[in-house]
ZAMARGU-4260 file (C-alpha; in steps of 0.2 Angstrom, whole numbers, plus 5000, padded with zeros to 4 digits):
<rodrens>
0) 4929/4945/4954 | 4945/4949/4964 | 4953/4966/4966 | 4970/4970/4975 | 4972/4988/4982
5) 4990/4993/4985 | 4991/5007/4998 | 5008/5016/5000 | 5012/5032/5010 | 5014/5047/4998
10) 5032/5053/4994 | 5038/5065/5007 | 5028/5057/5021 | 5039/5049/5034 | 5039/5030/5035
15) 5045/5025/5052 | 5041/5006/5048 | 5051/5007/5033 | 5065/5015/5042 | 5064/5001/5055
20) 5065/4988/5042 | 5079/4996/5033 | 5089/4997/5050 | 5085/4979/5054 | 5091/4973/5037
25) 5107/4982/5039 | 5109/4974/5057 | 5107/4957/5049 | 5121/4960/5037 | 5111/4964/5021
30) 5121/4979/5014 | 5116/4990/4999 | 5098/4993/5005 | 5097/5012/5003 | 5078/5014/5007
35) 5063/5005/5012 | 5045/5010/5010 | 5032/4999/5018 | 5014/4998/5013 | 4999/4986/5013
40) 4989/4975/5001 | 4971/4973/5003 | 4963/4959/4993 | 4944/4960/4990 | 4932/4947/4984
45) 4918/4956/4975 | 4902/4953/4966 | 4903/4952/4947 | 4900/4969/4939 | 4908/4979/4953
50) 4916/4993/4944 | 4933/5001/4947 | 4924/5017/4952 | 4916/5008/4966 | 4932/5001/4972
55) 4940/5018/4971 | 4925/5024/4982 | 4929/5011/4995 | 4947/5016/4995 | 4943/5035/4997
60) 4931/5031/5011 | 4939/5017/5021 | 4954/5008/5014 | 4966/5022/5012 | 4969/5038/5021
65) 4971/5049/5005 | 4979/5064/5015 | 4995/5054/5017 | 4992/5038/5007 | 4990/5034/4988
70) 4983/5018/4981 | 4982/5008/4965 | 4969/4996/4960 | 4973/4979/4952 | 4959/4968/4946
75) 4964/4949/4946
</rodrens>
């Protein structure tokens, strides 16, 4: 079984990497980019029977800093 965890900074948390990407895109001539938020995707290969609750626990304990990040779980 595979799962993808999408981790993003929560709204209101400054995103310096996103700002740098936005600036770089503008410098390269790409106009109309009004904002960029950068996150990460973690792909997990799990044993059959692993529950979404267990994946959520992995996120809470290690994969996401829940003070400043939110996450979503996608089973593939």
